[in-house]
N, C-alpha and C positions, 0 to 999 in steps of 0.2 A: 182470873187476876192472881198474879204471883203472890205467894205467901211470904216471900222475902224481897227485900229491896234488890232491884237489878242494877244498882249503881254502887258496886262494891269499892273499897278504897283503891285509889288509882296508883297502886304500887308499880314498880318497874315491871314485875312478872306480869301483873294484869295488862299493862299497856302492850308488852310483847304479845301476849295471847290475843289481845284485841286487834292488833295489827295483822297478825296471822289470820285470824277468823275473818276479818274484812277482806283480806286479799284472796282468801280461798273460797269463801262463801258469799261475799258481797255484803255481809252484815255480821255483827257480833252475836254469837249464839247465846240465847238466854240460859241454857244449862251452865255454860262457861261463866256468865255473869253471877249466876247463883253460887257456883262452886267457889268462885273467887273470894268469897267471904272466908274461906279456909284454904290458905295456900297449900297446905299438904294434901287436902282432898283433891283440889284441882290438879296439882303436880302428878300425884298418883294416878288419877283418872286419865290425864293426857298420855302419860306413859303407857297405861294399860291399853288405851285405844290405839296407840301407834303399834303395839305388838299385835293386837287383834286385826288390824288392817293388813298385816303381812301373812295372814292365813291364806292358803290358796288351793286347798284340795276340793272345796265345794264350789260349784257353779255359782257365779254372782247373781244370776237371776233367782236361783233357788234360795240362796241366802237372803235376797231381798224379800222374797215372798214370806219366808219364814219369820224374818223380823217384822214385817208389817202385820202378818197375822197375829203374832204375839202382842204387838202394840195395839192392834184393833181389839184384841180379847181384853186388854187392860184398860183401854180407853184413853190412850195417850194421844191426843190430837197433835201435840208437838212432834212426836215421833212418826206419826202417820204423814204429817206435812213434809217434814225433812226427808223421810225415806222415799216419799214420791218424787220429790225434787232430785234427790241424789240418784235415784234409779233412771229417771227420765234423761238426766244429764249424761248417763252412761249409755242411753239408747233403748232402754227396756220399753216394751209395748205398753202404751198409756192405758189400753183397755184392762190389761192384767193388773196394773197398779190401781186403777179406779175401782175395780170389782172385788178387790181383797175383802172389804167388810161383808160382801155377799158372795164369797167364793163358792159355797155350796150350790147356789142357784145359777151360777154363771157357766157358760160353755167356753170360756176363754182358756181354761187350764187343761194340761194333760194329767194323766193318771198320776204321774210322779209328783207333779206340782200340788195336786190335791193331797196326796199322802204327806208331802212336806208341811203344808198348811194345817192339816189335821194333827200332825205331830207337834207343831208349834203351839196350837191351842190346848192339846193334851198335856204338854209340859207346863203351860202357863196356869192351868187350873190348879186350884189350892184346895187339897193336895194334888200333885201331878197324877194324871189319869192315863199315862202311856200304856198301851196294851202290848203284849208279846207279838201278836200278828203284825201289827203295824210296824213295830221296831224291826222285826224280821224282814218285812218287804222293803223297808228303807235300807237296811243293812245290805240286802242282796243287790239292790239297784245301785247304791252308792258306793259300797265298799266301806271298809273300816275307818280309813282316814277321813273321808268326807262325812261319814255319819257322826264320828266324834266331833268334827268341826260344825256340823248342823246342831248337834246337841249343845255345844258351848254357845254358838251364836244365838240360840233361843235363850239360853241362860243370861247371856250379855244384854240382850234386848229387854229381858224382864228387869234387870238392874236398871237400864236407861228409862225405860217407860215408868217404873214404880217410883224412881227418883223424881222424874219430871212431873208425874201426876201428883205425888205427894207435895211438891213444891208450888203446885197450882200453875205450871208452865203450860201454855197453849200455843196453838199455831203462830208462827212468825211470818206467814204469808209466802212461804217457798213455793208451794203447790200452785198458787195462783200465777206466778211467773211461768210455770210450764203450760198452764191452761191457755194463757194468752198467747204463747208461742205456738201451741199445738192447734188451736182453734182456727177454723177457716175465717177469713175476713169477714168482719161484721157479726160473727156468731160467738157466743160464749158457751163454754162447757159447764155441765152440772159439776158441782164439787162433791168430794167424798164426805 
């Protein structure tokens, strides 16, 4: 249960954010509702996310796996839910998304994807536990620009997941709409 009201003052700015969110995602995102209690926080965050969305050196699937591995390590069900939906919308393999919490036991991932998720978990640990060998492997496979972007995206996901978890925000049901679309007729899929 959210620790803050998800019915912020209906300012013009909030109504504009609400319209955009409904148009883009089909519903108003709970983190936006929570942040709308402080206009400057919401405005700064939206500008920040617009800048982050323009990064382009890291493969989108690697980025998604890093973000979801970080969210899973923190335990942010909102981020896992939204990340699954967003990645499925882009066409990512549903098995890779579903197996993120159990990536070590899954055979769905390449060696590079495993390194990316290990790096995300190591960065998310408190204090961070990134070792030189893993960093060198990633740097060698990704190059400097993509490695910097990977590192920043894990840090960004830590910000998102920690904010959402601290606010008590949980799944909004995004993933379920993917499961309904992806499942064969008459069958439902297990959820993460």
